[in-house]
C-alpha positions, -999 to 999 in steps of 0.1 A, spaced: 0 0 0 14 34 -9 21 61 17 -11 80 6 -33 49 1 -58 34 24 -80 3 28 -117 2 38 -128 -25 62 -165 -31 67 -176 -50 98 -207 -71 92 -225 -94 116 -257 -113 112 -271 -108 148 -293 -77 149 -321 -75 174 -340 -49 154 -333 -62 119 -323 -99 116 -299 -108 89 -293 -71 82 -262 -74 60 -282 -95 35 -312 -72 33 -321 -66 -3 -317 -30 -16 -326 -26 -52 -314 -61 -60 -282 -62 -40 -275 -72 -4 -269 -42 18 -233 -51 26 -225 -53 -11 -240 -18 -17 -218 -5 12 -187 -22 -4 -195 -6 -38 -197 29 -22 -164 22 -4 -147 10 -35 -157 43 -52 -138 63 -25 -104 57 -40 -95 29 -15 -68 5 -27 -86 -23 -11 -122 -29 3 -128 -59 25 -158 -71 44 -150 -86 78 -179 -109 84 -190 -133 112 -211 -156 91 -204 -177 60 -236 -165 44 -222 -129 43 -190 -143 27 -210 -161 0 -231 -130 -8 -200 -109 -11 -181 -134 -33 -211 -137 -56 -208 -100 -63 -170 -98 -65 -165 -83 -31 -135 -94 -10 -145 -108 24 -129 -126 53 -144 -146 81 -138 -133 117 -148 -146 151 -184 -144 163 -177 -133 198 -163 -98 192 -177 -72 216 -175 -44 190 -168 -36 154 -134 -22 162 -125 -56 178 -136 -73 146 -115 -50 125 -84 -55 147 -87 -92 140 -91 -84 103 -59 -63 103 -40 -93 116 -57 -117 91 -49 -94 62 -13 -89 73 -16 -51 72 15 -30 80 13 -10 112 14 24 93 -13 14 68 -44 36 70 -77 17 75 -112 32 73 -140 16 93 -172 19 73 -202 5 90 -220 -23 71 -254 -6 75 -245 27 56 -255 19 20 -258 56 11 -225 67 25 -207 93 3 -175 79 -11 -159 114 -9 -165 113 29 -147 80 32 -117 94 13 -116 126 34 -116 107 66 -87 85 53 -67 115 43 -69 129 78 -42 105 89 -19 115 61 -23 152 69 -22 148 107 7 124 113 4 128 151 -32 115 151 -40 79 158 -76 81 145 -97 102 122 -135 107 121 -161 132 108 -188 156 119 -212 181 104 -230 212 118 -262 205 137 -293 214 118 -311 226 149 -302 235 184 -327 211 198 -306 182 186 -281 192 213 -304 177 239 -310 145 220 -289 117 236 -290 97 204 -272 126 186 -235 124 195 -218 157 197 -181 166 193 -161 197 202 -128 203 183 -98 225 190 -84 252 167 -64 225 148 -94 203 141 -87 177 167 -114 163 189 -115 175 225 -145 155 236 -175 135 224 -207 135 244 -244 126 243 -250 157 264 -252 193 250 -217 204 243 -208 232 245 -233 242 272 -243 279 273 -237 288 309 -254 322 307 -286 305 295 -287 278 323 -322 271 333 -336 284 300 -350 260 273 -326 274 247 -316 239 236 -352 232 225 -350 258 198 -353 248 162 -330 277 152 -295 264 145 -281 300 151 -297 306 185 -280 335 203 -272 313 233 -244 298 212 -229 332 202 -223 321 166 -207 288 175 -217 259 153 -222 227 173 -211 196 155 -228 162 152 -205 133 151 -206 109 121 -198 73 130 -169 67 105 -133 62 116 -99 59 101 -70 43 120 -34 33 116 -35 -5 115 -10 -8 143 -31 13 166 -63 -5 156 -47 -38 166 -38 -24 200 -70 -5 206 -90 -35 220 -63 -41 246 -65 -6 261 -85 -5 293 -119 10 290 -122 47 300 -146 57 327 -160 83 303 -165 56 277 -185 35 301 -207 64 312 -213 78 277 -213 45 259 -189 60 233 -160 38 224 -139 66 209 -135 82 243 -112 54 252 -87 67 227 -88 103 241 -86 89 277 -53 72 269 -38 103 252 -44 95 216 -54 123 192 -85 121 169 -86 144 138 -120 155 126 -132 162 91 -161 186 91 -185 179 63 -209 206 51 -238 182 50 -252 153 69 -246 118 56 -273 96 40 -295 76 64 -282 44 79 -302 12 85 -310 0 120 -347 -8 118 -373 -21 92 -385 15 89 -350 26 81 -347 -1 55 -379 9 38 -367 45 37 -334 36 20 -351 12 -4 -373 41 -15 -343 63 -21 -326 36 -42 -354 28 -66 
């Protein structure tokens, strides 16, 4: 792999409480995981590999010319699965790997490429990720909307499900319920919503599962806080727009199918 190149790894597992057999869900004639792989391949990646936990996913990928490998079924998270994949694929420690979730069939290939390039332009960073400006201030209070605050150099300072930054002078006021994205409580500051895509150096990704969990990670249920807790830097690409919808539920699947027809 060249010094500017990168690989995309797509973790895919069959077990999903809200949408069984999700990776194989049909979207306009193709399994969802294949659609994700096609988007990833269009990003400029030198290699796109699905890291699966079930032979049926491997079969579906191979039928459509997508490289796939079988990983263990007992991984606690997608990053654990990708750490095993890095070892199985024999990736060099400095190789850049982008984790694209297997339930993002509408992900923009340009976003994948931008997150990969973060690690080429920020050699001191162990990880890269993405964010976009919140559409409305009321999203700050939504715990399902993960927020990130960055420093002047575009590095993540903290991720949270809580409103960050919090407008001290408006404490006790329902300013965060406003639908106005430019509420005066924020004094022109643009809050950022985190996008769940990550780039890693393969060597760091292999070590990441061995790092002790951070107290903040446990409280917030946000795995990326483990990296910050242990002193690793995370570079953030700020996209002008929100990504396409992902698929977690049957309703999500119906919405994406309608967009792909």
